[in-house]
DONURO-824018 format. One record per atom (N, C-alpha, C): residue number from 1; x, y, z. Coordinates in nm, 4 decimals. Layout:
# residues N
{nuza->NUM; xx->X; yy->Y; zz->Z}
...
END
This chain:
# residues 81
{nuza->1; xx->14.1160; yy->8.5715; zz->11.0769}
{nuza->1; xx->14.0778; yy->8.5546; zz->10.9383}
{nuza->1; xx->13.9330; yy->8.5066; zz->10.9288}
{nuza->2; xx->13.8972; yy->8.4096; zz->11.0107}
{nuza->2; xx->13.7619; yy->8.3539; zz->11.0086}
{nuza->2; xx->13.6603; yy->8.4593; zz->11.0528}
{nuza->3; xx->13.6993; yy->8.5427; zz->11.1496}
{nuza->3; xx->13.6087; yy->8.6467; zz->11.1995}
{nuza->3; xx->13.5822; yy->8.7490; zz->11.0894}
{nuza->4; xx->13.6826; yy->8.7841; zz->11.0117}
{nuza->4; xx->13.6652; yy->8.8811; zz->10.9024}
{nuza->4; xx->13.5709; yy->8.8280; zz->10.7955}
{nuza->5; xx->13.5780; yy->8.7006; zz->10.7663}
{nuza->5; xx->13.4883; yy->8.6402; zz->10.6674}
{nuza->5; xx->13.3445; yy->8.6446; zz->10.7193}
{nuza->6; xx->13.3258; yy->8.6164; zz->10.8476}
{nuza->6; xx->13.1919; yy->8.6212; zz->10.9072}
{nuza->6; xx->13.1394; yy->8.7649; zz->10.9058}
{nuza->7; xx->13.2237; yy->8.8611; zz->10.9388}
{nuza->7; xx->13.1830; yy->9.0014; zz->10.9367}
{nuza->7; xx->13.1472; yy->9.0458; zz->10.7944}
{nuza->8; xx->13.2286; yy->9.0063; zz->10.6982}
{nuza->8; xx->13.2027; yy->9.0406; zz->10.5592}
{nuza->8; xx->13.0704; yy->8.9798; zz->10.5130}
{nuza->9; xx->13.0464; yy->8.8564; zz->10.5494}
{nuza->9; xx->12.9204; yy->8.7900; zz->10.5144}
{nuza->9; xx->12.8002; yy->8.8601; zz->10.5780}
{nuza->10; xx->12.8159; yy->8.9028; zz->10.7034}
{nuza->10; xx->12.7073; yy->8.9734; zz->10.7717}
{nuza->10; xx->12.6801; yy->9.1085; zz->10.7060}
{nuza->11; xx->12.7849; yy->9.1790; zz->10.6682}
{nuza->11; xx->12.7689; yy->9.3088; zz->10.6029}
{nuza->11; xx->12.7001; yy->9.2932; zz->10.4676}
{nuza->12; xx->12.7415; yy->9.1947; zz->10.3921}
{nuza->12; xx->12.6785; yy->9.1695; zz->10.2616}
{nuza->12; xx->12.5321; yy->9.1315; zz->10.2801}
{nuza->13; xx->12.5013; yy->9.0524; zz->10.3814}
{nuza->13; xx->12.3622; yy->9.0141; zz->10.4089}
{nuza->13; xx->12.2754; yy->9.1340; zz->10.4451}
{nuza->14; xx->12.3293; yy->9.2242; zz->10.5268}
{nuza->14; xx->12.2543; yy->9.3438; zz->10.5645}
{nuza->14; xx->12.2321; yy->9.4334; zz->10.4433}
{nuza->15; xx->12.3337; yy->9.4519; zz->10.3620}
{nuza->15; xx->12.3212; yy->9.5353; zz->10.2430}
{nuza->15; xx->12.2188; yy->9.4756; zz->10.1462}
{nuza->16; xx->12.2238; yy->9.3458; zz->10.1276}
{nuza->16; xx->12.1298; yy->9.2803; zz->10.0364}
{nuza->16; xx->11.9865; yy->9.2923; zz->10.0865}
{nuza->17; xx->11.9659; yy->9.2838; zz->10.2163}
{nuza->17; xx->11.8296; yy->9.2928; zz->10.2692}
{nuza->17; xx->11.7761; yy->9.4352; zz->10.2671}
{nuza->18; xx->11.8635; yy->9.5342; zz->10.2691}
{nuza->18; xx->11.8198; yy->9.6736; zz->10.2683}
{nuza->18; xx->11.7990; yy->9.7304; zz->10.1285}
{nuza->19; xx->11.8446; yy->9.6627; zz->10.0261}
{nuza->19; xx->11.8299; yy->9.7182; zz->9.8914}
{nuza->19; xx->11.6827; yy->9.7300; zz->9.8523}
{nuza->20; xx->11.5970; yy->9.6429; zz->9.8978}
{nuza->20; xx->11.4548; yy->9.6511; zz->9.8683}
{nuza->20; xx->11.3867; yy->9.7664; zz->9.9386}
{nuza->21; xx->11.4441; yy->9.8152; zz->10.0463}
{nuza->21; xx->11.3832; yy->9.9254; zz->10.1217}
{nuza->21; xx->11.3975; yy->10.0593; zz->10.0501}
{nuza->22; xx->11.4930; yy->10.0722; zz->9.9644}
{nuza->22; xx->11.5198; yy->10.2004; zz->9.9017}
{nuza->22; xx->11.4529; yy->10.2159; zz->9.7657}
{nuza->23; xx->11.3783; yy->10.1142; zz->9.7229}
{nuza->23; xx->11.3093; yy->10.1255; zz->9.5952}
{nuza->23; xx->11.1914; yy->10.2204; zz->9.6092}
{nuza->24; xx->11.1648; yy->10.2905; zz->9.5032}
{nuza->24; xx->11.0558; yy->10.3862; zz->9.5009}
{nuza->24; xx->10.9233; yy->10.3115; zz->9.4848}
{nuza->25; xx->10.8248; yy->10.3467; zz->9.5662}
{nuza->25; xx->10.6952; yy->10.2831; zz->9.5560}
{nuza->25; xx->10.6099; yy->10.3576; zz->9.4556}
{nuza->26; xx->10.5630; yy->10.2857; zz->9.3554}
{nuza->26; xx->10.4789; yy->10.3450; zz->9.2520}
{nuza->26; xx->10.3338; yy->10.3374; zz->9.2984}
{nuza->27; xx->10.2602; yy->10.4500; zz->9.2919}
{nuza->27; xx->10.1199; yy->10.4477; zz->9.3343}
{nuza->27; xx->10.0370; yy->10.3524; zz->9.2489}
{nuza->28; xx->9.9372; yy->10.2942; zz->9.3107}
{nuza->28; xx->9.8493; yy->10.2013; zz->9.2414}
{nuza->28; xx->9.7550; yy->10.2789; zz->9.1494}
{nuza->29; xx->9.7342; yy->10.2318; zz->9.0276}
{nuza->29; xx->9.6429; yy->10.3038; zz->8.9382}
{nuza->29; xx->9.4974; yy->10.2832; zz->8.9795}
{nuza->30; xx->9.4371; yy->10.3855; zz->9.0360}
{nuza->30; xx->9.2963; yy->10.3838; zz->9.0747}
{nuza->30; xx->9.2286; yy->10.5039; zz->9.0103}
{nuza->31; xx->9.0966; yy->10.5121; zz->9.0252}
{nuza->31; xx->9.0233; yy->10.6258; zz->8.9682}
{nuza->31; xx->9.0722; yy->10.7564; zz->9.0298}
{nuza->32; xx->9.1019; yy->10.7542; zz->9.1580}
{nuza->32; xx->9.1490; yy->10.8755; zz->9.2257}
{nuza->32; xx->9.2902; yy->10.9121; zz->9.1819}
{nuza->33; xx->9.3805; yy->10.8151; zz->9.1796}
{nuza->33; xx->9.5198; yy->10.8429; zz->9.1434}
{nuza->33; xx->9.5366; yy->10.8813; zz->8.9967}
{nuza->34; xx->9.4466; yy->10.8344; zz->8.9108}
{nuza->34; xx->9.4596; yy->10.8625; zz->8.7685}
{nuza->34; xx->9.3769; yy->10.9831; zz->8.7241}
{nuza->35; xx->9.3088; yy->11.0506; zz->8.8196}
{nuza->35; xx->9.2387; yy->11.1738; zz->8.7835}
{nuza->35; xx->9.3440; yy->11.2777; zz->8.7459}
{nuza->36; xx->9.3036; yy->11.3795; zz->8.6707}
{nuza->36; xx->9.3999; yy->11.4747; zz->8.6132}
{nuza->36; xx->9.4893; yy->11.5395; zz->8.7183}
{nuza->37; xx->9.4318; yy->11.5879; zz->8.8271}
{nuza->37; xx->9.5096; yy->11.6587; zz->8.9289}
{nuza->37; xx->9.6049; yy->11.5651; zz->9.0036}
{nuza->38; xx->9.5532; yy->11.4514; zz->9.0491}
{nuza->38; xx->9.6361; yy->11.3569; zz->9.1246}
{nuza->38; xx->9.7403; yy->11.2902; zz->9.0348}
{nuza->39; xx->9.7072; yy->11.2720; zz->8.9075}
{nuza->39; xx->9.8017; yy->11.2116; zz->8.8138}
{nuza->39; xx->9.9290; yy->11.2949; zz->8.8060}
{nuza->40; xx->9.9130; yy->11.4258; zz->8.7924}
{nuza->40; xx->10.0293; yy->11.5143; zz->8.7846}
{nuza->40; xx->10.1085; yy->11.5142; zz->8.9149}
{nuza->41; xx->10.0393; yy->11.5142; zz->9.0289}
{nuza->41; xx->10.1083; yy->11.5120; zz->9.1587}
{nuza->41; xx->10.1863; yy->11.3820; zz->9.1759}
{nuza->42; xx->10.1231; yy->11.2698; zz->9.1430}
{nuza->42; xx->10.1900; yy->11.1401; zz->9.1569}
{nuza->42; xx->10.3085; yy->11.1295; zz->9.0621}
{nuza->43; xx->10.2928; yy->11.1799; zz->8.9417}
{nuza->43; xx->10.4015; yy->11.1746; zz->8.8435}
{nuza->43; xx->10.5191; yy->11.2606; zz->8.8890}
{nuza->44; xx->10.4891; yy->11.3755; zz->8.9492}
{nuza->44; xx->10.5959; yy->11.4650; zz->8.9964}
{nuza->44; xx->10.6677; yy->11.4066; zz->9.1180}
{nuza->45; xx->10.5970; yy->11.3245; zz->9.1966}
{nuza->45; xx->10.6585; yy->11.2678; zz->9.3172}
{nuza->45; xx->10.7555; yy->11.1536; zz->9.2854}
{nuza->46; xx->10.7456; yy->11.0968; zz->9.1660}
{nuza->46; xx->10.8336; yy->10.9864; zz->9.1276}
{nuza->46; xx->10.9637; yy->11.0424; zz->9.0712}
{nuza->47; xx->11.0757; yy->10.9977; zz->9.1257}
{nuza->47; xx->11.2045; yy->11.0521; zz->9.0832}
{nuza->47; xx->11.2703; yy->10.9699; zz->8.9726}
{nuza->48; xx->11.2393; yy->10.8417; zz->8.9650}
{nuza->48; xx->11.3035; yy->10.7563; zz->8.8651}
{nuza->48; xx->11.2172; yy->10.7444; zz->8.7406}
{nuza->49; xx->11.2818; yy->10.7404; zz->8.6261}
{nuza->49; xx->11.2122; yy->10.7303; zz->8.4975}
{nuza->49; xx->11.1331; yy->10.5993; zz->8.4877}
{nuza->50; xx->11.1886; yy->10.4914; zz->8.5418}
{nuza->50; xx->11.1202; yy->10.3625; zz->8.5364}
{nuza->50; xx->10.9895; yy->10.3675; zz->8.6161}
{nuza->51; xx->10.9910; yy->10.4339; zz->8.7303}
{nuza->51; xx->10.8700; yy->10.4477; zz->8.8112}
{nuza->51; xx->10.7647; yy->10.5304; zz->8.7405}
{nuza->52; xx->10.8077; yy->10.6375; zz->8.6748}
{nuza->52; xx->10.7133; yy->10.7216; zz->8.5994}
{nuza->52; xx->10.6532; yy->10.6439; zz->8.4834}
{nuza->53; xx->10.7357; yy->10.5671; zz->8.4139}
{nuza->53; xx->10.6850; yy->10.4874; zz->8.3012}
{nuza->53; xx->10.5853; yy->10.3823; zz->8.3490}
{nuza->54; xx->10.6154; yy->10.3191; zz->8.4608}
{nuza->54; xx->10.5253; yy->10.2173; zz->8.5153}
{nuza->54; xx->10.3919; yy->10.2783; zz->8.5561}
{nuza->55; xx->10.3955; yy->10.3946; zz->8.6221}
{nuza->55; xx->10.2726; yy->10.4608; zz->8.6648}
{nuza->55; xx->10.1912; yy->10.5081; zz->8.5442}
{nuza->56; xx->10.2574; yy->10.5646; zz->8.4437}
{nuza->56; xx->10.1886; yy->10.6107; zz->8.3232}
{nuza->56; xx->10.1210; yy->10.4945; zz->8.2514}
{nuza->57; xx->10.1917; yy->10.3847; zz->8.2359}
{nuza->57; xx->10.1350; yy->10.2673; zz->8.1691}
{nuza->57; xx->10.0186; yy->10.2101; zz->8.2497}
{nuza->58; xx->10.0319; yy->10.2080; zz->8.3819}
{nuza->58; xx->9.9248; yy->10.1573; zz->8.4676}
{nuza->58; xx->9.7997; yy->10.2419; zz->8.4566}
{nuza->59; xx->9.8164; yy->10.3741; zz->8.4562}
{nuza->59; xx->9.7002; yy->10.4640; zz->8.4445}
{nuza->59; xx->9.6351; yy->10.4527; zz->8.3070}
{nuza->60; xx->9.7167; yy->10.4425; zz->8.2030}
{nuza->60; xx->9.6595; yy->10.4284; zz->8.0690}
{nuza->60; xx->9.5773; yy->10.2999; zz->8.0592}
{nuza->61; xx->9.6305; yy->10.1920; zz->8.1127}
{nuza->61; xx->9.5583; yy->10.0653; zz->8.1114}
{nuza->61; xx->9.4320; yy->10.0711; zz->8.1950}
{nuza->62; xx->9.4404; yy->10.1356; zz->8.3108}
{nuza->62; xx->9.3229; yy->10.1480; zz->8.3985}
{nuza->62; xx->9.2134; yy->10.2290; zz->8.3311}
{nuza->63; xx->9.2492; yy->10.3429; zz->8.2716}
{nuza->63; xx->9.1504; yy->10.4282; zz->8.2060}
{nuza->63; xx->9.0903; yy->10.3603; zz->8.0831}
{nuza->64; xx->9.1713; yy->10.2841; zz->8.0112}
{nuza->64; xx->9.1214; yy->10.2115; zz->7.8943}
{nuza->64; xx->9.0223; yy->10.1034; zz->7.9366}
{nuza->65; xx->9.0538; yy->10.0316; zz->8.0442}
{nuza->65; xx->8.9632; yy->9.9287; zz->8.0946}
{nuza->65; xx->8.8343; yy->9.9906; zz->8.1460}
{nuza->66; xx->8.8465; yy->10.1057; zz->8.2105}
{nuza->66; xx->8.7281; yy->10.1740; zz->8.2617}
{nuza->66; xx->8.6394; yy->10.2204; zz->8.1462}
{nuza->67; xx->8.7008; yy->10.2691; zz->8.0395}
{nuza->67; xx->8.6257; yy->10.3152; zz->7.9237}
{nuza->67; xx->8.5547; yy->10.1983; zz->7.8550}
{nuza->68; xx->8.6192; yy->10.0834; zz->7.8505}
{nuza->68; xx->8.5601; yy->9.9664; zz->7.7853}
{nuza->68; xx->8.4405; yy->9.9126; zz->7.8624}
{nuza->69; xx->8.4385; yy->9.9292; zz->7.9933}
{nuza->69; xx->8.3286; yy->9.8752; zz->8.0723}
{nuza->69; xx->8.2106; yy->9.9705; zz->8.0811}
{nuza->70; xx->8.2291; yy->10.0972; zz->8.0444}
{nuza->70; xx->8.1179; yy->10.1918; zz->8.0416}
{nuza->70; xx->8.0457; yy->10.1769; zz->7.9089}
{nuza->71; xx->7.9159; yy->10.1714; zz->7.9157}
{nuza->71; xx->7.8396; yy->10.1649; zz->7.7932}
{nuza->71; xx->7.7030; yy->10.2265; zz->7.8183}
{nuza->72; xx->7.6413; yy->10.2676; zz->7.7115}
{nuza->72; xx->7.5093; yy->10.3282; zz->7.7184}
{nuza->72; xx->7.4151; yy->10.2408; zz->7.6370}
{nuza->73; xx->7.2970; yy->10.2138; zz->7.6918}
{nuza->73; xx->7.2000; yy->10.1304; zz->7.6227}
{nuza->73; xx->7.1410; yy->10.2085; zz->7.5062}
{nuza->74; xx->7.1456; yy->10.1504; zz->7.3896}
{nuza->74; xx->7.0839; yy->10.2101; zz->7.2717}
{nuza->74; xx->6.9869; yy->10.1089; zz->7.2129}
{nuza->75; xx->6.8674; yy->10.1561; zz->7.1863}
{nuza->75; xx->6.7672; yy->10.0677; zz->7.1287}
{nuza->75; xx->6.8073; yy->10.0281; zz->6.9878}
{nuza->76; xx->6.7708; yy->9.9095; zz->6.9502}
{nuza->76; xx->6.7965; yy->9.8635; zz->6.8143}
{nuza->76; xx->6.7035; yy->9.9378; zz->6.7197}
{nuza->77; xx->6.7455; yy->9.9566; zz->6.5955}
{nuza->77; xx->6.6560; yy->10.0248; zz->6.5008}
{nuza->77; xx->6.5357; yy->9.9363; zz->6.4698}
{nuza->78; xx->6.4270; yy->10.0018; zz->6.4348}
{nuza->78; xx->6.3047; yy->9.9291; zz->6.3998}
{nuza->78; xx->6.3273; yy->9.8441; zz->6.2784}
{nuza->79; xx->6.2676; yy->9.7278; zz->6.2768}
{nuza->79; xx->6.2732; yy->9.6417; zz->6.1575}
{nuza->79; xx->6.1846; yy->9.6987; zz->6.0484}
{nuza->80; xx->6.2288; yy->9.6818; zz->5.9265}
{nuza->80; xx->6.1484; yy->9.7290; zz->5.8144}
{nuza->80; xx->6.0547; yy->9.6204; zz->5.7634}
{nuza->81; xx->6.0634; yy->9.5016; zz->5.8169}
{nuza->81; xx->5.9856; yy->9.3912; zz->5.7639}
{nuza->81; xx->5.8710; yy->9.3558; zz->5.8526}
END
């Protein structure tokens, strides 16, 4: 009886430690991964809806931040006074 409890505990421990190994890895949102061609490839490689949503949100945030940091210098208009 005691041996079965130990075996059951060991099996549960192994199963619990392996559950993290089977999760899908979502690509990191970078300029390369969020480019049009790679974006479609990365999105197609994700099988779970949650992973696709996470990658889409990450790319949208990355592109928005990139757009906010780009700026062009424009001279101020001449004073009329």
